Structures are given as C-alpha cells and as structure tokens.
C-alpha positions in Angstrom: 0.0 0.0 0.0 1.5 3.4 -1.0 2.1 5.5 2.1 -0.2 8.4 2.7 -2.4 10.1 5.3 -5.1 7.4 5.8 -8.7 8.1 4.7 -9.8 7.6 8.3 -8.1 11.0 9.0 -10.6 12.9 6.8 -13.7 10.9 5.9 -17.0 11.0 7.9 -17.1 7.7 9.9 -20.8 7.5 9.2 -20.2 7.9 5.4 -17.0 6.0 4.7 -15.5 5.5 1.2 -17.1 2.4 -0.2 -16.6 0.2 -3.3 -15.7 -3.3 -4.3 -12.3 -4.7 -3.4 -9.6 -4.4 -6.1 -10.3 -6.9 -8.8 -6.9 -7.1 -10.6 -3.3 -6.3 -9.8 -2.2 -2.7 -10.4 -0.7 -2.3 -13.9 -1.0 1.4 -14.9 -1.6 4.8 -13.4 -3.7 7.8 -14.4 -3.3 11.4 -13.3 -6.3 13.6 -12.7 -7.1 17.2 -11.7 -10.1 18.8 -10.1 -11.0 20.9 -13.2 -11.8 24.0 -11.1 -10.6 26.6 -13.6 -11.9 29.6 -11.6 -10.5 28.9 -8.1 -7.3 30.8 -7.4 -6.4 29.3 -4.1 -6.1 25.7 -2.9 -8.4 25.0 0.0 -6.5 25.3 3.3 -8.5 22.5 5.0 -7.8 19.5 2.9 -9.9 17.0 5.0 -12.9 19.3 4.8 -12.4 19.7 1.1 -12.3 16.0 0.5 -15.4 15.5 2.5 -17.1 18.2 0.5 -15.9 16.7 -2.8 -17.2 13.3 -1.8 -20.6 14.7 -1.0 -20.7 16.3 -4.4 -19.8 13.0 -6.1 -22.5 11.1 -4.2 -25.1 13.7 -5.1 -24.2 14.0 -8.8 -22.8 10.6 -9.7 -24.1 8.2 -7.1 -20.7 6.9 -5.9 -17.9 7.9 -3.6 -14.7 9.6 -4.9 -13.2 7.4 -7.5 -9.5 8.2 -7.0 -6.9 6.1 -5.3 -4.9 9.0 -3.7 -4.8 12.8 -3.7 -1.7 15.0 -3.7 -1.6 18.6 -2.7 0.2 20.6 -5.4 0.7 24.3 -4.5 4.0 25.8 -3.4 2.0 28.4 -1.3 0.1 25.7 0.6 1.4 24.4 4.0 0.6 20.9 3.0 2.3 21.1 -0.5 3.3 17.5 -1.5 1.3 15.7 1.2 -0.3 12.4 0.1 -3.9 11.6 1.0 -5.5 8.2 0.8 -8.9 8.3 -0.9 -9.8 4.8 -2.1 -6.2 3.6 -1.5 -4.9 0.5 -3.1 -7.5 -1.9 -1.7 -10.7 -0.6 -3.2 -11.3 -0.7 -6.9 -11.0 2.6 -8.7 -14.2 4.3 -10.1 -12.7 7.1 -12.1 -11.3 5.4 -15.1 -14.0 3.6 -17.1 -11.9 3.4 -20.2 -14.7 4.2 -22.6 -12.2 5.2 -25.3 -10.5 1.8 -25.4 -12.0 -0.6 -28.0 -10.7 -3.6 -29.9 -10.4 -3.7 -33.7 -14.1 -4.4 -34.0 -15.0 -1.3 -32.0 -16.0 -3.3 -28.9 -15.0 -1.8 -25.5 -12.1 -3.8 -24.0 -13.4 -3.6 -20.4 -13.4 -1.4 -17.4 -9.9 -0.3 -16.8 -10.8 0.6 -13.2 -10.1 -3.1 -12.5 -6.3 -2.7 -13.1 -5.7 1.1 -13.0 -4.7 3.3 -10.1 -5.3 7.0 -10.1 -3.9 10.1 -8.4 -5.8 13.4 -8.0 -3.7 16.5 -7.9 -5.3 19.1 -5.6 -4.2 22.6 -6.7 -4.8 25.5 -9.0 -5.7 24.3 -12.5 -3.4 25.3 -15.3 -0.3 25.4 -13.1 2.5 22.7 -13.4 2.8 20.4 -10.4 5.1 21.6 -7.7 8.3 19.7 -7.1 7.0 18.2 -3.9 3.8 17.1 -5.6 5.6 15.6 -8.6 7.9 13.6 -6.2 4.9 12.4 -4.2 3.1 11.2 -7.4 6.3 9.4 -8.5 6.5 7.7 -5.1 2.9 6.6 -5.1 3.1 4.9 -8.5 6.5 3.3 -7.7 5.2 1.9 -4.4 2.0 0.7 -6.1 4.0 -1.1 -8.8 6.3 -2.6 -6.2 3.3 -3.9 -4.2 1.7 -5.5 -7.2 5.0 -6.9 -8.6 4.4 -5.1 -12.0 6.8 -3.2 -14.2 6.9 0.5 -13.6 5.4 2.4 -16.5 4.7 6.0 -17.3 1.2 7.1 -16.1 -1.0 8.9 -18.6 -3.8 11.5 -18.6 -7.4 10.6 -17.7 -8.4 11.9 -21.1 -6.7 8.9 -22.8 -9.3 6.6 -21.2 -12.4 8.8 -21.2 -14.0 11.7 -23.0 -12.8 14.5 -20.7 -10.3 17.4 -20.6 -8.7 15.9 -17.4 -5.9 16.3 -16.5 -5.5 19.6 -18.2 -2.6 21.0 -20.4 -0.2 21.7 -17.5 -0.3 18.3 -16.0 -0.3 16.7 -19.5 3.0 18.5 -20.1 4.3 17.3 -16.8 3.4 13.7 -17.9 5.1 14.1 -21.2 8.2 15.4 -19.6 8.4 12.4 -17.3 7.9 14.3 -14.1 5.5 11.7 -12.8 7.4 8.6 -14.0 7.7 6.1 -11.1 11.3 5.7 -10.0 12.8 2.5 -11.5 15.5 0.7 -9.5 18.7 0.3 -11.6 19.2 -3.3 -12.9 21.7 -5.4 -10.9 25.2 -5.3 -12.3 26.1 -8.2 -14.6 28.2 -11.0 -13.0 32.0 -10.6 -13.5 33.5 -12.3 -16.4 36.1 -14.8 -15.2 38.9 -15.8 -17.7 41.3 -18.6 -16.9 44.6 -17.2 -15.5 43.3 -13.6 -15.2 43.1 -12.1 -11.8 39.4 -11.3 -11.0 39.3 -10.7 -7.2 40.6 -7.4 -5.8 41.2 -7.0 -2.1 41.6 -3.4 -0.9 43.8 -3.1 2.2 45.1 -0.3 4.4 48.3 0.8 2.7 51.4 -1.0 3.9 55.0 0.0 3.3 56.6 -2.8 1.3 60.1 -1.4 0.8 62.1 1.7 1.8 65.8 1.9 0.8 66.3 4.7 3.3 65.7 2.1 6.1 67.6 -0.7 4.3 70.2 -0.7 2.9 70.2 3.0 4.0 72.0 4.1 0.8 70.6 4.9 -2.6 70.3 1.9 -4.9 71.2 1.5 -8.6 71.6 2.2 -11.3 70.4 -1.2 -12.5 67.8 -4.0 -11.8 67.0 -5.5 -8.4 64.3 -7.8 -6.9 61.9 -6.8 -4.1 60.0 -9.3 -2.0 56.4 -8.8 -0.9 55.4 -7.6 2.5 54.3 -10.5 4.7 50.9 -8.9 4.9 50.2 -9.8 1.3 49.0 -13.4 1.1 50.8 -16.2 -0.8 48.0 -16.5 -3.4 48.4 -12.9 -4.6 49.0 -12.7 -8.3 49.2 -8.9 -8.7 49.4 -5.8 -6.4 48.4 -2.2 -6.6 51.4 0.0 -5.5 52.8 3.5 -5.3 56.5 3.9 -6.1 58.5 7.0 -5.0 62.0 7.9 -6.2 63.9 10.5 -4.1 67.6 11.6 -3.6 68.2 10.9 -7.3 71.7 11.3 -8.6 70.7 12.3 -12.1 67.8 12.4 -14.5 66.2 9.0 -15.2 63.3 6.7 -14.7 62.0 3.7 -12.8 60.5 0.6 -14.3 58.5 -2.1 -12.4 57.6 -5.5 -13.7 56.9 -9.0 -12.4 59.9 -10.9 -13.8 61.6 -12.0 -17.1 63.0 -9.5 -19.5 62.7 -5.9 -18.5 60.1 -4.0 -20.5 60.8 -0.7 -22.2 58.4 1.3 -20.0 58.5 3.6 -17.0 56.3 4.3 -14.0 58.3 7.2 -12.6 60.4 9.8 -14.4 62.7 12.0 -12.3 65.4 14.7 -12.3 68.3 15.3 -10.0 66.8 18.2 -8.1 65.9 16.7 -4.7 62.2 16.4 -5.5 60.2 13.2 -4.6 58.7 11.7 -7.8 56.0 9.1 -7.6 53.8 6.9 -9.8 51.0 4.4 -9.1 50.6 1.1 -11.0 49.3 -2.5 -10.9 52.0 -5.1 -11.4 52.0 -8.8 -11.4 54.1 -10.7 -8.9 56.1 -13.9 -9.4 57.3 -16.1 -6.5 56.2 -13.3 -4.1 58.5 -10.8 -5.7 58.7 -8.1 -8.4 61.5 -6.3 -10.1 62.5 -2.7 -10.2 65.0 -0.9 -12.4 66.3 2.7 -11.8 68.4 4.5 -14.4 70.3 6.6 -11.8 71.1 6.1 -8.1 68.0 6.8 -6.0 66.2 6.0 -2.8 63.1 3.9 -3.6 59.9 3.6 -1.6 57.1 1.1 -2.4 53.7 1.2 -0.7 51.0 -1.5 -1.5 47.4 -0.5 -1.4 45.7 -3.8 -2.5 46.2 -7.1 -4.2 44.5 -9.5 -6.6 44.0 -13.3 -6.3 43.2 -15.6 -9.1 
C-alpha cells in the first residue's frame, strides 16, 4: 500500500468511502485534476475539502470519490506535496471507465478501473505540479507497482481513457516530460566475467609499506635492476598488487620501471630529475614467487607502498 495520510483522517465515519475490493493487480496509473478553472487558491483545510468533494460526487454521480490517492500541489500551501489516501490500493477505482478503449471491432475492451490506479492533484488548475507534488506522485506509483509486482510504466492523462479534458494542459505537459514517472531501480550489475589465468578478485587493504631503501640498505640503490620481495601482509596466493612507487635523492635524470619478472620492458612508471624532488607513480604489477623487479636508471632511494592485491 503506498504511504499516505489514511482516509480515516478525513472521511466521515458515518459515510466511509465504499466500493468493491480491487479486482486485478495494479498495472498502470492515471493522473487527474479537479477541473476547477476559476479557483485561485487551494483549500486550506484538505480534510474538509475531500469530504465536500465526496458529498458532491455522491449527489451528482451516485458513488464515492473514485480516485486512489490525492496529492496537494501548491507551493504556497502548508501541505504542499502531502499524500492523502482516498480509495487507497485496496478498493477498486471508479474514475477510469476506459470508454475510449476498444478492440479492432469497436468493442469496448473492459473497465480499466479493474487494473488502473489514479492520483488526483489538488491545486490551482493550469499550473504545473510543484516539485514536492511531482515527487509524491512518482513515489505513489512506484510503491503501487512494487506492491503489485508489476513493471513501472509512465502514467497517462485521464483523457486517454475517457471523454474528458482531465488532467489539463499543464499536468499533461508534466506527464510528457516524465515528471510523474515512477522511480525505477537500476538493474543489478552483470556478474563478473572470469577468464582462466586472469586475476578477478581485488582486495583493498590499508596501505602498507613494502620497501624503503632509506631504512635498508640506507643508501641509494642502482643504477640497475633489483628484486623486491612482498610484505608478509600480502597473502601467498596474490598474483598482482596495486602499488605506489616513490623515487627521491636521485643522482641524475632518469626513470623507474617495475615488472613481475623476465626481460625488462621498455616502460617507466616514474620519471625523475636530480633536483631533490620526490617523484612518484602508481601502477598495478604482477608478482612472481612473491617478488617483483625494479629498475632505476640513476642512483636513487626507492619507496614502495602497497594498497591492495588480486587473487586468481
């Protein structure tokens, strides 16, 4: 049941909203307006207004209000955006006969009240819905679809179903712009594609220092290639790591290359000058036998921090 102020808060206990129980699951929504083109101000007392409207319907049409819910739409009104239960979701609608809908032979296709829900916008005619009202309408239809287990679809004007000007040009424009479209939950992400031999499970960790030549061997290293073992915090089944490499105290211009093993690639992750600046670069590198290789073109202190790892 979409959330709203219950009808018991406004209806006369001696004259409750009546009607048959809903006959079919909710499938589609219709937006209505009151059609009062002369009123310039939305009634301040919404409960009294709904009771008055219901009395008018009983006198003129012989049935209680036919709408499922009402929403106040007036930025000047203290109740702007509030949702009021009229028939709610449990009583069949009585406002959408669907007399326009016919099959190819011209035969009416049935009373669409059986599967349609309706929302009445309570506000000045000819004015687009307020932001709060539009959000309330979206929520009502979204909750209605969720309760019925049906696919959210765009609601449409009452005039599509019946010979009427309802819901007016302003609300029709709102409908066409999608302002009343029920919120649709995004589809679940597709499952990850797993390829043999390709790392597919990332484990983010609090950064750990893997190597720091300032601590050991306490002298700049290079130029040349060297092997660095993994910090014991990285498990034995890690096949790749995410790292940040820093080069400082460089003796000349040059670069740093990091790779898992085998022939050294013709690439660089850090490019540096001999100016006392700390240069850094981040990368993902494979590991082999819990180690990786580093090449520095000039003497430098090297610092390696690991921020995560992959397992196969």
